[in-house]
N, C-alpha and C positions, 0 to 999 in steps of 0.2 A: 153745778154738777150735771153731766149729761144723763138722760133718762136711761135706766138699767137696761132697757131692751133695745137701746140705739147701738147700731153697729158703726163703730168708727171707720174712717176711711182707711182704706188698705195702703200701709206704708210702701210697698213695692209692687205696684200693680204691673201685670204682664203687658208687654208691648203687643199691639194688635197683629195678627197674622196677615193682615192686609195692610196695603199702603193707602193712607188717607189722601184723597185728591188734594193737590195743592190749592190753597185759598178756602179749603173746608172750614166751617164755622161750627162750633158747639153752640147751639142755638139756645140752650136752657140749661144754666148752671148756677150754682148759688155760692156765697160765701157766707161763712157762719163765724161770727166773731172776728177776731178773739175777743171774748167775753169781757176781759179786763179792760179793753178799749171801747168795744161796741157791745153794751150790755144787751141781753135778750129782753124782749117785751114782757112786762108782767102778765100779760094776757095770752101769752103763747099756749099752744096746744101740745108743744113738745120742746125737749132742750136736747139739741145735737152736741157732739163734740166739737171743739174748736176746729176750724177748718177755714183759714183766712185766704187772703189773695195770693200769699206766697205759694201755698199748697195748690190752689186752683191754677195759677200760672204754670207751675212745675207740672201739674197733671196735663194741662192743655199741651205743653211742649212734648211731654213724654208721649202722649197719644198722636201727635202729628197734626193737631189742628192749628189753623193759623190765627184764629181769633175766638173770642167768646161774646156771648151775649149773657150777662149776668142778671138774673131775676131776683128781684127782692124776695128773700126768704121769709115766710110767715112768722117764723120765730122771732124776727126782728121787728115785727108789726109794721107801723108806718114810719119808724125811724130809719131812714135810708142811708145812713152815714157810712156803714160798713160796705155796702154796695156801691155807693158814690166813691168812696175812698179807693176801692179796687178798680172802678172805672178810670178814675184820674191816674192810678199807677199804671194801668194797662195801656193809656194813652190811645193810639190809633188801633190798637189791637182789641179793644174792648168796648162794648157799648152796654147800656143798662136799661132795665125795666123797673120802674118805681111802684110802690104802693102808696097812694096818697089818700087824704080824707077830704071832705068838703071844704075843709078850712085851709087848704094848701094856698099859698099865696103865689102870685105871679113871680115874685123875686125868687121864691124856692124853686119854682119850675124852671126859670131862667138859670139859676145856679146849677141845678142838676143838668139841664141842657147842655151848659158849659162843660160840665164833666163826662158828657157822653150819653146820658140817659135820652132815650128816644121814644119811650112810650110808658104807659102805666098798666098795672095789673089789677084785673077785677077777679077776685077769686070767690068761687061759689062753691067750693069743697066744703062741706059742712063739718068735716072732721078737723079742719084746719083754722076755720075763722068763726066768729060769733054770728049771731042772728043778724046783725046789720049788713 
């Protein structure tokens, strides 16, 4: 269940008043769940509404962006499956940024690279992560 103070995504966003340049990239966006398939991390600091890859891609297209860089949401912790799934589904239109721990394996990194992940996220925002 999402946090009571979480504002769900707008079901009918306005089209921008300007034309986004061809080839423009949404360089920082997230997928949230769906929780039934991609559970949120027990250590999360917030619980959003489900807003998976289908909603993200529909928003990208509606706003006029050509591609996405999908950044691992902290509510999913180091379980990158939702982000990787979205990158695979997005094909050449999506790339990803993962959150990993010191225990990540070369095989896991190679699999994420094959899905389109091209970087890792280091999050130092105290309200979103634990002391480590």
